[in-house]
C-alpha positions as CSV (number, residue, x, y, z in Angstrom):
1,M,-0.3,-0.1,0.1
2,S,1.5,3.4,-0.8
3,L,1.8,6.4,1.4
4,L,-1.4,8.3,-0.4
5,E,-3.5,5.2,0.2
6,K,-2.9,4.6,4.1
7,H,-6.0,5.6,6.0
8,Y,-6.3,8.1,9.4
9,I,-9.2,7.9,11.1
10,L,-10.7,11.2,11.8
11,T,-13.9,12.1,14.2
12,P,-16.5,14.4,12.9
13,L,-15.2,17.2,14.9
14,E,-11.8,16.6,13.4
15,S,-12.9,16.7,10.1
16,I,-15.0,19.9,10.6
17,L,-11.5,21.6,12.1
18,I,-9.4,20.6,9.2
19,N,-12.0,21.6,6.5
20,K,-11.8,25.3,8.2
21,L,-8.1,25.3,8.1
22,M,-8.3,24.0,4.4
23,P,-7.1,26.2,1.7
24,K,-9.6,26.4,-1.2
25,G,-9.9,23.3,-3.2
26,F,-9.3,20.9,-0.2
27,K,-12.3,19.3,1.3
28,L,-12.9,16.3,3.2
29,E,-16.2,14.8,3.6
30,T,-18.2,12.8,6.2
31,E,-21.3,10.5,5.6
32,N,-24.3,10.9,8.3
33,N,-21.6,12.6,10.6
34,L,-19.5,9.2,11.0
35,S,-16.0,9.2,11.9
36,L,-14.3,9.7,8.6
37,S,-11.5,7.3,7.4
38,A,-9.8,9.4,4.6
39,P,-7.1,8.4,2.5
40,L,-4.2,10.8,2.5
41,S,-4.7,11.4,-1.3
42,S,-7.8,13.1,-0.4
43,L,-6.0,15.9,1.0
44,I,-4.6,16.7,-2.7
45,P,-6.8,19.2,-4.8
46,K,-8.3,17.8,-7.6
47,E,-6.9,20.0,-10.1
48,Q,-3.3,19.0,-9.0
49,K,-4.4,15.5,-9.3
50,N,-5.4,16.3,-12.8
51,N,-2.3,17.7,-13.6
52,D,-0.1,15.0,-12.1
53,S,-2.3,12.4,-14.4
54,I,-1.8,14.8,-17.4
55,L,1.9,14.7,-16.6
56,N,2.2,11.1,-16.2
57,N,0.2,10.5,-19.2
58,K,2.8,12.3,-21.3
59,C,6.0,10.9,-19.8
60,D,4.2,7.4,-20.3
61,I,3.5,8.1,-23.7
62,F,7.2,9.1,-23.9
63,I,9.0,6.1,-22.4
64,K,6.5,3.8,-24.4
65,K,7.6,5.4,-27.6
66,I,11.3,4.8,-26.6
67,L,10.4,1.5,-25.8
68,S,8.9,1.0,-29.2
69,N,12.6,1.0,-30.7
70,D,14.0,-2.8,-30.6
71,I,17.1,-1.4,-29.2
72,S,15.6,-0.2,-26.1
73,Q,15.3,-3.7,-25.1
74,E,18.5,-4.3,-24.3
75,F,18.5,-1.4,-21.8
76,Y,15.1,-2.2,-20.2
77,N,16.4,-4.2,-17.3
78,R,20.3,-4.4,-16.6
79,N,22.4,-6.3,-14.2
80,N,25.1,-5.1,-11.7
81,N,22.7,-2.0,-10.8
82,E,23.4,-0.4,-14.1
83,P,20.8,2.5,-15.0
84,C,18.1,1.2,-17.2
85,I,14.8,2.2,-18.8
86,L,12.9,0.3,-16.2
87,T,14.0,2.3,-13.3
88,I,12.7,5.3,-15.1
89,E,9.3,3.8,-15.8
90,R,9.2,3.2,-12.0
91,N,9.7,6.9,-11.4
92,I,6.9,7.8,-13.6
93,K,4.5,5.4,-11.7
94,N,5.7,6.9,-8.6
95,N,5.1,10.4,-9.8
96,K,8.6,11.5,-9.1
97,Y,8.8,13.8,-12.1
98,E,6.9,17.6,-12.4
99,E,8.1,18.0,-16.0
100,I,8.7,15.6,-19.1
101,S,12.2,17.2,-19.2
102,E,13.2,15.5,-16.0
103,C,12.1,12.3,-17.2
104,Y,14.4,13.0,-20.3
105,D,17.2,14.0,-18.2
106,D,17.2,10.7,-16.4
107,L,17.3,8.8,-19.6
108,K,19.8,11.1,-20.9
109,K,21.9,10.0,-17.6
110,M,21.7,6.5,-18.9
111,F,22.7,7.2,-22.0
112,K,26.0,9.0,-20.9
113,Y,26.8,6.1,-18.6
114,Y,26.9,3.9,-21.2
115,L,28.7,6.1,-23.8
116,N,31.5,6.5,-21.0
117,N,31.5,3.1,-20.0
118,Y,31.3,1.1,-23.3
119,K,33.6,2.9,-25.5
120,N,35.4,-0.2,-26.0
121,D,32.2,-2.2,-26.9
122,K,31.2,-1.2,-30.3
123,D,28.0,-3.2,-30.3
124,I,26.6,-1.2,-27.1
125,Y,28.3,2.0,-27.8
126,N,26.5,2.1,-31.3
127,K,23.0,0.7,-29.8
128,I,23.2,3.4,-27.2
129,S,24.0,6.4,-29.7
130,K,21.3,5.2,-31.8
131,L,18.6,5.0,-29.3
132,S,19.8,8.5,-27.6
133,D,19.3,10.0,-31.1
134,F,15.8,8.5,-31.6
135,S,15.0,9.8,-28.0
136,E,16.0,13.1,-28.8
137,K,13.6,13.2,-31.9
138,I,10.7,11.7,-29.6
139,F,11.4,14.3,-26.8
140,K,11.5,17.5,-29.3
141,S,8.1,15.9,-31.0
142,I,6.2,16.0,-27.5
143,Q,7.7,19.2,-26.5
144,N,6.7,20.9,-29.6
145,N,3.2,19.3,-29.1
146,I,3.1,20.5,-25.6
147,I,3.9,24.1,-26.5
148,K,1.1,24.3,-29.2
149,E,-1.4,23.0,-26.7
150,N,-0.2,25.8,-24.0
151,L,-0.4,28.4,-27.1
152,E,-3.8,27.6,-27.4
153,K,-4.6,28.1,-23.7
154,A,-2.9,31.0,-23.6
155,G,-4.4,32.7,-26.8
156,N,-6.7,34.9,-24.6
157,I,-3.9,37.1,-23.6
158,D,-4.9,40.6,-24.6
159,N,-2.5,42.2,-27.3
160,N,-3.6,45.4,-26.8
161,N,-3.5,46.0,-23.1
162,P,-0.2,47.9,-22.5
163,M,2.6,45.6,-21.0
164,K,4.1,47.7,-17.8
165,L,7.4,47.6,-16.7
166,D,7.3,45.0,-14.0
167,E,5.7,42.7,-16.6
168,K,8.7,43.3,-19.2
169,K,11.0,42.5,-16.3
170,T,9.4,39.0,-15.4
171,L,9.1,38.3,-19.0
172,G,12.9,38.6,-19.2
173,E,13.5,36.8,-16.3
174,N,11.1,33.9,-17.9
175,I,13.0,33.9,-21.1
176,K,16.4,33.0,-19.2
177,K,14.7,29.7,-18.3
178,L,13.9,28.6,-22.0
179,N,16.2,25.7,-23.5
180,V,18.0,25.9,-26.6
181,D,15.0,24.5,-28.9
182,Q,12.6,26.8,-27.0
183,L,14.8,29.9,-27.8
184,T,14.4,29.3,-31.4
185,G,11.1,30.4,-31.1
186,I,11.9,33.7,-29.4
187,I,14.2,34.4,-32.3
188,K,11.5,34.1,-34.9
189,I,9.5,36.5,-33.0
190,I,11.9,39.3,-32.3
191,Q,14.2,38.7,-35.2
192,E,13.8,42.5,-36.8
193,Y,14.3,43.8,-33.5
194,S,17.3,42.0,-32.6
195,T,21.3,41.4,-33.4
196,L,23.6,38.8,-32.9
197,N,26.8,39.6,-31.4
198,K,30.2,38.9,-32.8
199,D,30.8,35.5,-31.7
200,E,27.1,34.4,-32.6
201,K,26.8,32.5,-29.1
202,Y,23.6,34.7,-27.7
203,L,21.1,36.9,-29.0
204,E,20.6,40.4,-28.1
205,F,17.5,42.3,-28.0
206,D,16.0,45.5,-26.1
207,I,12.8,44.6,-25.1
208,D,11.8,48.0,-24.4
209,K,12.2,48.7,-28.3
210,L,9.6,46.2,-28.9
211,S,6.2,47.1,-30.0
212,N,3.4,45.9,-27.3
213,K,2.4,43.7,-29.4
214,K,5.5,41.7,-29.9
215,C,5.8,42.0,-26.2
216,R,2.5,40.4,-25.8
217,E,3.3,37.8,-28.5
218,L,6.6,37.0,-26.7
219,E,4.6,36.6,-23.2
220,T,2.5,34.2,-24.9
221,Y,5.0,31.9,-26.4
222,V,7.1,32.0,-23.3
223,R,4.0,31.2,-20.9
224,A,3.1,28.2,-23.8
225,C,6.9,26.7,-23.1
226,L,7.1,27.3,-19.2
227,G,3.3,26.4,-18.6
228,N,2.8,26.3,-14.6
229,H,6.8,27.2,-14.1
230,Y,5.9,30.8,-15.4
231,I,7.1,32.9,-12.7
232,E,4.6,36.2,-11.9
233,P,5.9,39.3,-10.3
234,R,5.6,38.9,-6.4
235,I,4.1,42.0,-4.2
236,K,6.0,42.7,-1.0
237,D,5.0,44.6,1.7
238,G,4.3,47.8,0.9
239,G,3.3,47.3,-2.7
240,I,7.0,47.0,-4.4
241,N,7.2,44.5,-6.9
242,E,10.1,41.6,-6.4
243,Y,11.3,39.6,-9.2
């Protein structure tokens, strides 16, 4: 029995007091004023459980696509405690990952292990190299689909609403959190306002010189990439914005 399925006996009074202390979205219910035997999982908001379910589904789809490659079977369950796909599959079932990228990071660690330790074994080395390339294509495909889904959800942003200074600063901080592939979308949006520096290792642009429409377009895209991890301006005591 998992931790979330362990039960705790609450009296009717205890359940009433707990409900009063619960934040919005949490609620324990009793039936006919009898003592409540409640699984700990009932303390998790429905919205959070739904989000976890969606994430697990995406991670599950990802790992199943990896397993569709015949090469993956050789790395599914390894001896001598070597990293394997089975461990990642178990992590998915145990809700270890908050983002599909975390699942992919563990997979890349597995690839790195075999690439570093089996350089003299051409068969293993070549197989893990091919599986690594295959996994990267699968991951990028799923990431692109996620971004498209989030773009549809974020499409209700009012492009005519002037972007305030604190919003621009927050947008800049969020852009820094994007990965290399996601930054490609930024380049496409602001290319007419940007210049590559001499060594062409990073892109420079002044967000204050962007039109309001472009700023909102950037915001929509970045929100789509980061989803729930998009940080909002925080208000300190006294009404001063904190970043």
